[in-house]
LOTIMI-654673 format. One line per field, with one value per residue: x, y, z of N, C-alpha, C in turn; residue in three letters. Coordinates in nm, 2 decimals, decimal comma, always signed. Example, Ala and Ser with C-alpha at 12.3 -4.5 7.8 and 13.67 -1.06 7.14 Angstrom:
// residues 2
nX = +1,32 +1,28 $
nY = -0,57 -0,22 $
nZ = +0,78 +0,71 $
caX = +1,23 +1,37 $
caY = -0,45 -0,11 $
caZ = +0,78 +0,71 $
cX = +1,32 +1,29 $
cY = -0,33 +0,00 $
cZ = +0,78 +0,79 $
aa = Ala Ser $
//
This chain:
// residues 230
nX = +0,08 +0,05 +0,21 +0,03 +0,15 +0,46 +0,78 +0,95 +0,77 +0,60 +0,77 +0,83 +0,58 +0,54 +0,74 +0,65 +0,40 +0,50 +0,65 +0,45 +0,30 +0,50 +0,54 +0,30 +0,31 +0,54 +0,71 +0,61 +0,72 +0,59 +0,54 +0,76 +0,76 +0,69 +0,39 +0,21 +0,31 +0,25 -0,03 -0,04 +0,06 -0,13 -0,35 -0,25 -0,23 -0,50 -0,60 -0,51 -0,64 -0,88 -1,13 -1,32 -1,45 -1,65 -1,75 -1,95 -1,99 -2,05 -2,03 -2,18 -2,21 -2,33 -2,52 -2,58 -2,46 -2,50 -2,33 -2,28 -2,11 -2,01 -1,76 -1,67 -1,40 -1,43 -1,67 -1,89 -2,10 -2,26 -2,49 -2,60 -2,76 -2,82 -2,99 -3,10 -3,27 -3,39 -3,36 -3,21 -3,15 -2,89 -2,77 -2,53 -2,47 -2,35 -2,40 -2,64 -2,87 -3,00 -3,25 -3,39 -3,63 -3,82 -4,17 -4,21 -4,00 -4,07 -4,31 -4,21 -4,04 -4,20 -4,46 -4,79 -4,97 -4,83 -4,65 -4,74 -4,66 -4,40 -4,38 -4,20 -4,03 -3,75 -3,64 -3,54 -3,30 -3,12 -2,77 -2,63 -2,80 -3,11 -3,35 -3,23 -2,96 -2,80 -2,72 -2,52 -2,24 -2,21 -2,18 -1,95 -1,63 -1,38 -1,45 -1,56 -1,35 -1,16 -1,29 -1,30 -1,03 -0,95 -0,77 -0,75 -0,57 -0,25 -0,08 -0,03 +0,18 +0,05 +0,01 +0,15 -0,04 -0,28 -0,52 -0,81 -0,65 -0,43 -0,12 -0,07 -0,03 -0,10 -0,24 -0,30 -0,54 -0,54 -0,73 -0,99 -0,99 -0,97 -0,85 -0,66 -0,59 -0,34 -0,23 +0,07 +0,20 +0,24 +0,05 +0,00 -0,28 -0,56 -0,71 -0,89 -1,08 -1,13 -1,30 -1,27 -1,48 -1,81 -1,99 -1,91 -1,79 -1,69 -1,52 -1,45 -1,22 -1,19 -1,14 -1,00 -0,96 -1,10 -1,34 -1,62 -1,94 -2,13 -2,45 -2,75 -3,06 -3,36 -3,72 -3,80 -3,88 -3,90 -3,79 -3,93 -4,18 -4,27 -4,30 -4,49 -4,71 -4,78 $
nY = -0,12 +0,22 +0,48 +0,74 +0,99 +1,11 +1,00 +1,22 +1,43 +1,35 +1,35 +1,63 +1,73 +1,62 +1,74 +2,01 +2,00 +1,92 +2,15 +2,34 +2,25 +2,27 +2,55 +2,63 +2,52 +2,64 +2,83 +3,15 +3,36 +3,54 +3,48 +3,56 +3,83 +4,16 +4,22 +4,42 +4,43 +4,18 +4,19 +4,39 +4,25 +4,06 +4,23 +4,33 +4,09 +4,01 +4,23 +4,19 +3,97 +3,79 +3,67 +3,55 +3,35 +3,42 +3,36 +3,34 +3,50 +3,83 +4,15 +4,45 +4,78 +4,70 +4,52 +4,18 +3,99 +3,74 +3,57 +3,43 +3,44 +3,49 +3,66 +3,88 +4,06 +4,41 +4,39 +4,27 +4,07 +3,77 +3,58 +3,45 +3,62 +3,68 +3,89 +4,09 +3,89 +3,80 +3,61 +3,62 +3,61 +3,77 +3,98 +4,17 +4,36 +4,52 +4,79 +4,76 +4,63 +4,32 +4,15 +3,87 +3,70 +3,49 +3,46 +3,59 +3,77 +3,92 +4,05 +4,20 +4,38 +4,50 +4,52 +4,39 +4,42 +4,51 +4,30 +4,09 +4,13 +4,05 +3,78 +3,50 +3,65 +3,87 +4,16 +4,47 +4,74 +5,05 +5,05 +5,27 +5,45 +5,51 +5,27 +5,02 +5,07 +5,06 +4,80 +4,76 +4,75 +4,49 +4,35 +4,42 +4,33 +4,44 +4,64 +4,49 +4,33 +4,52 +4,63 +4,41 +4,36 +4,59 +4,74 +4,83 +4,90 +4,85 +4,58 +4,23 +3,95 +3,63 +3,28 +3,02 +2,81 +2,58 +2,64 +2,52 +2,32 +2,45 +2,61 +2,87 +3,20 +3,38 +3,71 +3,93 +4,16 +4,35 +4,54 +4,47 +4,20 +4,03 +3,79 +3,76 +3,53 +3,45 +3,31 +3,13 +3,00 +2,98 +3,23 +3,51 +3,51 +3,64 +3,41 +3,35 +3,51 +3,55 +3,62 +3,67 +3,76 +3,77 +3,76 +3,58 +3,62 +3,53 +3,48 +3,34 +3,31 +3,18 +2,97 +3,13 +3,31 +3,12 +3,02 +3,24 +3,32 +3,60 +3,73 +3,90 +3,83 +3,66 +3,74 +3,99 +4,26 +4,60 +4,84 +5,08 +5,01 +4,86 +5,05 +5,21 +5,04 +5,03 $
nZ = +0,00 -0,08 +0,09 +0,27 +0,29 +0,15 +0,29 +0,36 +0,36 +0,56 +0,78 +0,79 +0,85 +1,10 +1,25 +1,23 +1,37 +1,62 +1,67 +1,69 +1,92 +2,11 +2,12 +2,23 +2,48 +2,59 +2,83 +2,90 +3,03 +3,20 +3,47 +3,61 +3,61 +3,75 +3,94 +3,82 +3,57 +3,48 +3,46 +3,27 +3,05 +3,01 +2,94 +2,70 +2,54 +2,54 +2,40 +2,15 +2,06 +1,86 +1,91 +2,20 +2,47 +2,74 +3,07 +3,37 +3,69 +3,78 +3,96 +3,93 +4,01 +4,25 +4,16 +4,09 +3,81 +3,58 +3,32 +2,99 +2,73 +2,39 +2,21 +1,94 +1,84 +1,81 +1,68 +1,82 +2,04 +2,16 +2,35 +2,67 +2,94 +3,28 +3,48 +3,75 +3,83 +3,60 +3,30 +2,98 +2,63 +2,45 +2,19 +2,04 +1,77 +1,47 +1,56 +1,69 +1,94 +2,04 +2,22 +2,39 +2,57 +2,80 +2,88 +3,13 +3,12 +2,90 +2,98 +3,19 +3,06 +2,86 +2,96 +3,02 +2,80 +2,56 +2,56 +2,41 +2,15 +2,15 +2,17 +2,11 +1,96 +1,89 +2,06 +1,93 +1,94 +1,93 +2,01 +2,11 +2,23 +2,41 +2,55 +2,56 +2,57 +2,80 +2,82 +2,64 +2,70 +2,78 +2,55 +2,43 +2,35 +2,42 +2,60 +2,81 +2,89 +2,97 +3,18 +3,35 +3,41 +3,54 +3,80 +4,15 +4,35 +4,51 +4,36 +4,41 +4,37 +4,31 +4,38 +4,16 +3,95 +3,81 +3,56 +3,43 +3,32 +3,22 +3,27 +3,51 +3,65 +3,94 +4,02 +4,27 +4,38 +4,65 +4,73 +4,66 +4,70 +4,48 +4,25 +3,97 +3,72 +3,50 +3,19 +3,19 +3,00 +2,65 +2,48 +2,70 +2,80 +2,99 +3,22 +3,43 +3,68 +4,02 +4,33 +4,68 +4,82 +4,97 +4,77 +4,58 +4,33 +4,01 +3,71 +3,39 +3,11 +2,80 +2,51 +2,33 +2,02 +1,88 +1,62 +1,58 +1,50 +1,42 +1,38 +1,27 +1,43 +1,31 +1,30 +1,44 +1,66 +1,65 +1,89 +1,89 +1,78 +1,99 +2,20 +2,09 +2,11 +2,37 $
caX = +0,00 +0,13 +0,19 -0,05 +0,25 +0,60 +0,85 +1,00 +0,66 +0,55 +0,86 +0,82 +0,45 +0,55 +0,82 +0,57 +0,31 +0,57 +0,69 +0,33 +0,28 +0,61 +0,51 +0,18 +0,35 +0,66 +0,70 +0,61 +0,80 +0,51 +0,55 +0,88 +0,74 +0,62 +0,24 +0,15 +0,36 +0,17 -0,16 -0,02 +0,08 -0,26 -0,42 -0,20 -0,26 -0,64 -0,63 -0,47 -0,72 -1,00 -1,25 -1,31 -1,57 -1,65 -1,86 -1,94 -2,08 -1,98 -2,12 -2,17 -2,29 -2,41 -2,61 -2,51 -2,49 -2,44 -2,32 -2,22 -2,11 -1,90 -1,73 -1,58 -1,34 -1,47 -1,80 -2,00 -2,11 -2,39 -2,50 -2,71 -2,74 -2,92 -2,98 -3,23 -3,36 -3,45 -3,26 -3,25 -3,05 -2,85 -2,68 -2,48 -2,41 -2,38 -2,45 -2,78 -2,88 -3,12 -3,27 -3,51 -3,65 -3,95 -4,29 -4,19 -3,91 -4,15 -4,40 -4,13 -3,98 -4,30 -4,59 -4,87 -5,04 -4,73 -4,57 -4,79 -4,58 -4,27 -4,39 -4,12 -3,95 -3,64 -3,66 -3,42 -3,29 -2,98 -2,67 -2,57 -2,89 -3,24 -3,38 -3,14 -2,82 -2,73 -2,67 -2,42 -2,11 -2,20 -2,16 -1,83 -1,52 -1,27 -1,50 -1,58 -1,22 -1,10 -1,36 -1,27 -0,89 -0,92 -0,71 -0,79 -0,47 -0,12 -0,10 +0,06 +0,19 -0,01 +0,08 +0,14 -0,14 -0,33 -0,66 -0,86 -0,54 -0,33 -0,04 -0,11 +0,02 -0,20 -0,21 -0,41 -0,57 -0,59 -0,84 -1,12 -0,97 -0,98 -0,72 -0,65 -0,50 -0,29 -0,16 +0,21 +0,26 +0,17 +0,01 -0,04 -0,42 -0,63 -0,79 -0,99 -1,08 -1,21 -1,29 -1,29 -1,59 -1,92 -2,08 -1,87 -1,77 -1,60 -1,54 -1,35 -1,20 -1,14 -1,17 -0,94 -0,94 -1,18 -1,44 -1,75 -2,02 -2,23 -2,55 -2,87 -3,16 -3,49 -3,83 -3,76 -3,97 -3,82 -3,83 -4,03 -4,31 -4,31 -4,34 -4,62 -4,81 -4,81 $
caY = +0,00 +0,34 +0,57 +0,86 +1,10 +1,06 +1,00 +1,35 +1,52 +1,31 +1,40 +1,77 +1,76 +1,59 +1,85 +2,13 +1,98 +1,93 +2,29 +2,41 +2,21 +2,33 +2,69 +2,64 +2,48 +2,71 +2,93 +3,29 +3,45 +3,64 +3,45 +3,62 +3,97 +4,23 +4,20 +4,52 +4,39 +4,06 +4,24 +4,46 +4,15 +4,00 +4,32 +4,33 +3,97 +4,01 +4,33 +4,13 +3,85 +3,81 +3,62 +3,49 +3,31 +3,47 +3,31 +3,35 +3,60 +3,96 +4,24 +4,59 +4,88 +4,63 +4,43 +4,06 +3,96 +3,61 +3,58 +3,33 +3,52 +3,48 +3,79 +3,90 +4,19 +4,52 +4,36 +4,25 +3,95 +3,70 +3,48 +3,46 +3,71 +3,69 +4,02 +4,13 +3,77 +3,76 +3,55 +3,65 +3,61 +3,91 +3,99 +4,31 +4,35 +4,63 +4,90 +4,73 +4,53 +4,23 +4,07 +3,78 +3,62 +3,42 +3,54 +3,68 +3,88 +4,01 +4,13 +4,30 +4,48 +4,56 +4,53 +4,28 +4,44 +4,51 +4,18 +4,00 +4,16 +3,99 +3,63 +3,43 +3,74 +3,95 +4,31 +4,54 +4,88 +5,10 +5,03 +5,39 +5,53 +5,44 +5,18 +4,90 +5,11 +5,02 +4,66 +4,76 +4,71 +4,34 +4,29 +4,47 +4,25 +4,53 +4,71 +4,40 +4,28 +4,63 +4,65 +4,30 +4,37 +4,71 +4,72 +4,94 +4,93 +4,79 +4,44 +4,13 +3,83 +3,51 +3,15 +2,95 +2,70 +2,55 +2,68 +2,44 +2,24 +2,54 +2,67 +3,01 +3,28 +3,47 +3,85 +3,97 +4,30 +4,35 +4,63 +4,40 +4,06 +3,96 +3,73 +3,73 +3,42 +3,47 +3,20 +3,14 +2,93 +3,03 +3,37 +3,54 +3,55 +3,62 +3,28 +3,35 +3,61 +3,51 +3,70 +3,61 +3,83 +3,68 +3,75 +3,47 +3,66 +3,45 +3,49 +3,27 +3,35 +3,07 +2,96 +3,25 +3,30 +3,02 +3,08 +3,28 +3,39 +3,69 +3,77 +3,96 +3,73 +3,69 +3,76 +4,11 +4,37 +4,72 +4,90 +5,19 +4,94 +4,82 +5,17 +5,25 +4,95 +5,04 $
caZ = +0,00 -0,09 +0,21 +0,25 +0,27 +0,14 +0,41 +0,39 +0,39 +0,69 +0,88 +0,80 +0,92 +1,24 +1,31 +1,24 +1,47 +1,74 +1,70 +1,74 +2,05 +2,19 +2,13 +2,32 +2,62 +2,63 +2,94 +2,83 +3,11 +3,28 +3,61 +3,67 +3,60 +3,86 +3,92 +3,73 +3,43 +3,44 +3,42 +3,14 +2,95 +2,99 +2,87 +2,56 +2,48 +2,51 +2,30 +2,02 +2,02 +1,77 +1,98 +2,33 +2,54 +2,88 +3,14 +3,51 +3,75 +3,82 +4,03 +3,87 +4,08 +4,35 +4,09 +4,03 +3,67 +3,53 +3,17 +2,91 +2,61 +2,29 +2,15 +1,82 +1,86 +1,73 +1,61 +1,91 +2,11 +2,18 +2,46 +2,77 +3,06 +3,39 +3,55 +3,82 +3,84 +3,47 +3,21 +2,84 +2,53 +2,41 +2,08 +2,00 +1,63 +1,38 +1,64 +1,74 +2,04 +2,03 +2,34 +2,38 +2,69 +2,81 +2,90 +3,24 +3,07 +2,81 +3,06 +3,27 +2,97 +2,78 +3,02 +2,97 +2,67 +2,46 +2,56 +2,31 +2,03 +2,17 +2,18 +2,01 +1,88 +1,95 +2,07 +1,87 +1,97 +1,91 +2,12 +2,16 +2,31 +2,42 +2,66 +2,57 +2,56 +2,92 +2,81 +2,53 +2,75 +2,79 +2,41 +2,37 +2,40 +2,48 +2,72 +2,92 +2,94 +3,04 +3,31 +3,44 +3,45 +3,61 +3,94 +4,24 +4,45 +4,49 +4,32 +4,47 +4,29 +4,38 +4,35 +4,03 +3,96 +3,67 +3,54 +3,32 +3,26 +3,17 +3,38 +3,52 +3,76 +4,00 +4,06 +4,36 +4,41 +4,79 +4,76 +4,65 +4,73 +4,36 +4,19 +3,82 +3,68 +3,36 +3,14 +3,20 +2,88 +2,53 +2,49 +2,84 +2,81 +3,12 +3,22 +3,53 +3,79 +4,13 +4,45 +4,81 +4,88 +4,99 +4,65 +4,51 +4,20 +3,93 +3,56 +3,31 +2,97 +2,73 +2,36 +2,26 +1,88 +1,81 +1,53 +1,63 +1,39 +1,47 +1,27 +1,33 +1,43 +1,24 +1,39 +1,52 +1,69 +1,68 +2,02 +1,86 +1,77 +2,13 +2,27 +2,03 +2,15 +2,51 $
cX = +0,09 +0,10 +0,11 +0,04 +0,38 +0,67 +0,90 +0,89 +0,60 +0,64 +0,85 +0,69 +0,47 +0,63 +0,74 +0,47 +0,38 +0,61 +0,57 +0,30 +0,38 +0,58 +0,40 +0,22 +0,47 +0,63 +0,71 +0,68 +0,72 +0,52 +0,66 +0,87 +0,68 +0,47 +0,18 +0,19 +0,28 +0,03 -0,15 -0,01 -0,05 -0,35 -0,38 -0,24 -0,41 -0,67 -0,60 -0,55 -0,84 -1,13 -1,22 -1,45 -1,55 -1,77 -1,84 -2,03 -1,99 -2,08 -2,08 -2,26 -2,39 -2,51 -2,54 -2,56 -2,42 -2,44 -2,25 -2,22 -1,99 -1,88 -1,64 -1,53 -1,39 -1,60 -1,91 -1,99 -2,25 -2,38 -2,62 -2,67 -2,85 -2,89 -3,11 -3,32 -3,42 -3,33 -3,31 -3,12 -3,02 -2,75 -2,65 -2,41 -2,45 -2,45 -2,60 -2,77 -3,01 -3,13 -3,40 -3,51 -3,78 -4,06 -4,28 -4,10 -3,99 -4,24 -4,33 -4,08 -4,09 -4,43 -4,68 -4,93 -4,94 -4,65 -4,62 -4,72 -4,45 -4,27 -4,31 -4,03 -3,84 -3,68 -3,53 -3,42 -3,15 -2,90 -2,62 -2,67 -3,02 -3,24 -3,29 -2,99 -2,74 -2,67 -2,55 -2,29 -2,10 -2,18 -2,03 -1,71 -1,42 -1,32 -1,51 -1,45 -1,15 -1,16 -1,31 -1,12 -0,85 -0,87 -0,74 -0,68 -0,34 -0,14 +0,00 +0,06 +0,13 +0,07 +0,06 +0,04 -0,17 -0,48 -0,71 -0,75 -0,43 -0,25 -0,07 -0,04 -0,09 -0,15 -0,33 -0,42 -0,63 -0,71 -0,97 -1,11 -0,98 -0,85 -0,74 -0,55 -0,47 -0,21 -0,01 +0,28 +0,18 +0,15 -0,04 -0,18 -0,47 -0,72 -0,90 -0,97 -1,18 -1,19 -1,32 -1,41 -1,71 -2,01 -2,03 -1,84 -1,66 -1,63 -1,42 -1,34 -1,13 -1,18 -1,12 -0,91 -1,00 -1,29 -1,57 -1,82 -2,13 -2,33 -2,68 -2,98 -3,28 -3,60 -3,80 -3,87 -3,89 -3,88 -3,94 -4,17 -4,36 -4,37 -4,47 -4,74 -4,85 -4,93 $
cY = +0,12 +0,43 +0,70 +0,98 +1,05 +1,08 +1,14 +1,44 +1,48 +1,36 +1,55 +1,81 +1,73 +1,69 +1,98 +2,12 +1,98 +2,07 +2,37 +2,38 +2,27 +2,48 +2,72 +2,61 +2,55 +2,81 +3,07 +3,39 +3,55 +3,61 +3,52 +3,77 +4,03 +4,22 +4,30 +4,48 +4,27 +4,10 +4,31 +4,36 +4,09 +4,10 +4,33 +4,21 +3,97 +4,11 +4,28 +4,01 +3,88 +3,77 +3,56 +3,45 +3,35 +3,42 +3,32 +3,45 +3,71 +4,04 +4,38 +4,68 +4,81 +4,53 +4,30 +4,03 +3,83 +3,62 +3,46 +3,38 +3,48 +3,61 +3,78 +4,05 +4,29 +4,50 +4,34 +4,12 +3,89 +3,60 +3,50 +3,54 +3,68 +3,81 +4,06 +4,01 +3,73 +3,72 +3,58 +3,63 +3,75 +3,90 +4,14 +4,29 +4,47 +4,75 +4,88 +4,63 +4,45 +4,15 +3,99 +3,70 +3,54 +3,52 +3,64 +3,80 +3,98 +4,10 +4,23 +4,41 +4,56 +4,59 +4,43 +4,30 +4,43 +4,38 +4,08 +4,01 +4,08 +3,84 +3,56 +3,52 +3,81 +4,10 +4,38 +4,68 +4,92 +5,08 +5,16 +5,47 +5,46 +5,34 +5,07 +4,94 +5,07 +4,88 +4,65 +4,71 +4,56 +4,27 +4,34 +4,40 +4,33 +4,59 +4,61 +4,35 +4,39 +4,65 +4,53 +4,31 +4,50 +4,68 +4,85 +4,97 +4,86 +4,64 +4,36 +4,01 +3,71 +3,39 +3,11 +2,83 +2,66 +2,59 +2,61 +2,37 +2,32 +2,61 +2,82 +3,07 +3,37 +3,61 +3,89 +4,12 +4,31 +4,44 +4,57 +4,25 +3,97 +3,91 +3,71 +3,63 +3,44 +3,35 +3,22 +3,06 +2,98 +3,18 +3,40 +3,59 +3,55 +3,49 +3,28 +3,46 +3,56 +3,60 +3,62 +3,67 +3,73 +3,67 +3,64 +3,50 +3,58 +3,46 +3,42 +3,32 +3,23 +3,08 +3,09 +3,22 +3,18 +3,08 +3,12 +3,35 +3,47 +3,73 +3,82 +3,85 +3,77 +3,71 +3,87 +4,21 +4,49 +4,79 +5,01 +5,13 +4,90 +4,94 +5,22 +5,17 +4,96 +5,13 $
cZ = +0,00 +0,03 +0,18 +0,22 +0,24 +0,27 +0,45 +0,43 +0,53 +0,80 +0,90 +0,88 +1,07 +1,31 +1,33 +1,35 +1,61 +1,78 +1,75 +1,88 +2,15 +2,22 +2,23 +2,46 +2,67 +2,74 +2,87 +2,91 +3,20 +3,43 +3,68 +3,67 +3,73 +3,83 +3,82 +3,59 +3,39 +3,39 +3,28 +3,02 +2,91 +2,91 +2,72 +2,48 +2,44 +2,40 +2,16 +1,97 +1,94 +1,83 +2,11 +2,38 +2,68 +2,95 +3,29 +3,57 +3,80 +3,90 +3,97 +3,94 +4,18 +4,29 +4,04 +3,89 +3,63 +3,38 +3,11 +2,77 +2,52 +2,23 +2,03 +1,84 +1,76 +1,65 +1,71 +1,98 +2,12 +2,29 +2,55 +2,89 +3,16 +3,48 +3,62 +3,83 +3,71 +3,38 +3,07 +2,75 +2,48 +2,29 +2,06 +1,87 +1,55 +1,44 +1,69 +1,85 +2,02 +2,16 +2,32 +2,51 +2,69 +2,84 +3,02 +3,20 +2,99 +2,88 +3,14 +3,18 +2,91 +2,85 +2,95 +2,83 +2,56 +2,45 +2,45 +2,18 +2,03 +2,17 +2,07 +1,93 +1,96 +1,95 +2,02 +1,91 +1,94 +2,03 +2,18 +2,24 +2,32 +2,54 +2,67 +2,58 +2,69 +2,92 +2,71 +2,58 +2,76 +2,66 +2,35 +2,43 +2,48 +2,61 +2,84 +2,98 +3,02 +3,17 +3,41 +3,49 +3,52 +3,76 +4,02 +4,35 +4,41 +4,47 +4,39 +4,38 +4,37 +4,34 +4,21 +4,05 +3,82 +3,67 +3,41 +3,24 +3,21 +3,28 +3,38 +3,65 +3,81 +4,03 +4,15 +4,38 +4,55 +4,82 +4,75 +4,67 +4,60 +4,31 +4,05 +3,79 +3,53 +3,32 +3,14 +3,09 +2,76 +2,54 +2,64 +2,85 +2,96 +3,11 +3,31 +3,63 +3,90 +4,25 +4,57 +4,88 +4,89 +4,87 +4,56 +4,36 +4,13 +3,78 +3,49 +3,17 +2,91 +2,58 +2,28 +2,11 +1,81 +1,73 +1,60 +1,52 +1,45 +1,35 +1,34 +1,32 +1,34 +1,35 +1,49 +1,54 +1,72 +1,81 +2,00 +1,84 +1,91 +2,21 +2,22 +2,08 +2,29 +2,54 $
aa = Unk Unk Unk Unk Unk Unk Unk Unk Unk Unk Unk Unk Unk Unk Unk Unk Unk Unk Unk Unk Unk Unk Unk Unk Unk Unk Unk Unk Unk Unk Unk Unk Unk Unk Unk Unk Unk Unk Unk Unk Unk Unk Unk Unk Unk Unk Unk Unk Unk Unk Unk Unk Unk Unk Unk Unk Unk Unk Unk Unk Unk Unk Unk Unk Unk Unk Unk Unk Unk Unk Unk Unk Unk Unk Unk Unk Unk Unk Unk Unk Unk Unk Unk Unk Unk Unk Unk Unk Unk Unk Unk Unk Unk Unk Unk Unk Unk Unk Unk Unk Unk Unk Unk Unk Unk Unk Unk Unk Unk Unk Unk Unk Unk Unk Unk Unk Unk Unk Unk Unk Unk Unk Unk Unk Unk Unk Unk Unk Unk Unk Unk Unk Unk Unk Unk Unk Unk Unk Unk Unk Unk Unk Unk Unk Unk Unk Unk Unk Unk Unk Unk Unk Unk Unk Unk Unk Unk Unk Unk Unk Unk Unk Unk Unk Unk Unk Unk Unk Unk Unk Unk Unk Unk Unk Unk Unk Unk Unk Unk Unk Unk Unk Unk Unk Unk Unk Unk Unk Unk Unk Unk Unk Unk Unk Unk Unk Unk Unk Unk Unk Unk Unk Unk Unk Unk Unk Unk Unk Unk Unk Unk Unk Unk Unk Unk Unk Unk Unk Unk Unk Unk Unk Unk Unk Unk Unk Unk Unk Unk Unk $
//
């Protein structure tokens, strides 16, 4: 039987794959840097990424928010949000926001009468202004990561560990008790943020640069139609 690849080609492919694996597992040097430099490296790596998946729970202005979102840099994001006890799907794309929830969500947003328009449909509104604009930051990859990596005091280097099977170094912000874990092999991407506070805040970053497709949904009700129906 003829080999699928000539011997030389097979050898070259094996060397290429080995080289790729080595680059992913190679120490990137961040663990030996000062804490502020580790965070700066994580910011720079995140800024150069095309996509990311972000999931977990955060607190903003005293309000707990659960999210499971995929982002495309400079384009938008999509996923599921739980805010104020209500869960809904959220898409930010082409300067517009789209939200879709169940009947309880529809009644809360639109009121009982206008909620009939939303059954099985997405509510659409501008991202820059109007009733939905306060959700826009949850669909922006850069804004969300910048907010997550913001520090409030003198940083301290934490322990080295593994996060989801990847080697990482911790950086602690004593002001809020939060610890950022940054990949210490491959690109120094942020991997996880946890806090020791009673709110149990935790957020993970993974699937860096994996394909994500964003598109506007079908069956849409514009927010102006909803306001007119009230």
